[in-house]
C-alpha positions, 0 to 999 in steps of 0.5 A: 476639494483635492481631497476627494479626487485624491481619496478616489485615486488612493481607494482605487489603487489600494483595491487594485494592489490589494487584489493583485497581491491576493491573486500573486499569494494564490498563485505562489500557494498553488506553485508551492503546492504543485512543487511538493506534489512533483517532489512527493510523487516519486516517493509515493511511486516507490511506496507502491512498488514496495507494497507490490513487492511485499504482496508478491513476497506473501503470496502463497504460491511465492511464499511456499517455494521460498521458505520450505526445506526438505526436513521440515514438518508441518508445524515447522513449515507453518511457523516459517511461513507465519514468521516470514509473513510477519517479517515481510509485513513489519519491514514494510510497515511504513509504507502505510504513510505514502498509500491510501487507507483503502490500499493499506486495509487490503493489504492488512486484510491480504496478510491476515487472510494468508495467515488464516489459510495457512492456519487452517490447512495446517490444522487439518495435518498432523504437526509432525507430518512432512512439510510438503503436505502442507504445501500440497494442501495449500496448493489444492486449497488455492485450486479449489478457491476460484476466487482471486487470491487474497494478495491478487485482491490487495494488487487489484486495489493498488493498481486502481489507485496508481492509475488514478495518479496518472 
């Protein structure tokens, strides 16, 4: 006779305790996840900064000024630009771990398009012509093309992604 009430009390206690422990477990999981997000956020922002710097460094208007030396031929200048772009990209390739696939795809596309522009314009000039001619033609190409530059399009993707984090 005493066993039925004792069994009911045991069952209610068991179910209450089980429910309480499940809730506590879920709260602990959420707490750990939030702590991970808080710790990863600064690393992720640093990655966005590094990707932005990469895009600025491979932007045609910046790289042309940084790489050109007065005695370079078109061919020398072209190779120096391409080498610099690849070096910058290789130096920052690990940042893809911290950014979205969409952003990294945009970064790679920007890099490839910048390389394509340099190669296309360089192919229109004699290889032994002064390197300044390559600069002039690339700037003229950029002026003729009223669209956003490849790096600017990638920067737009980056800015959108960073704004989503806020």
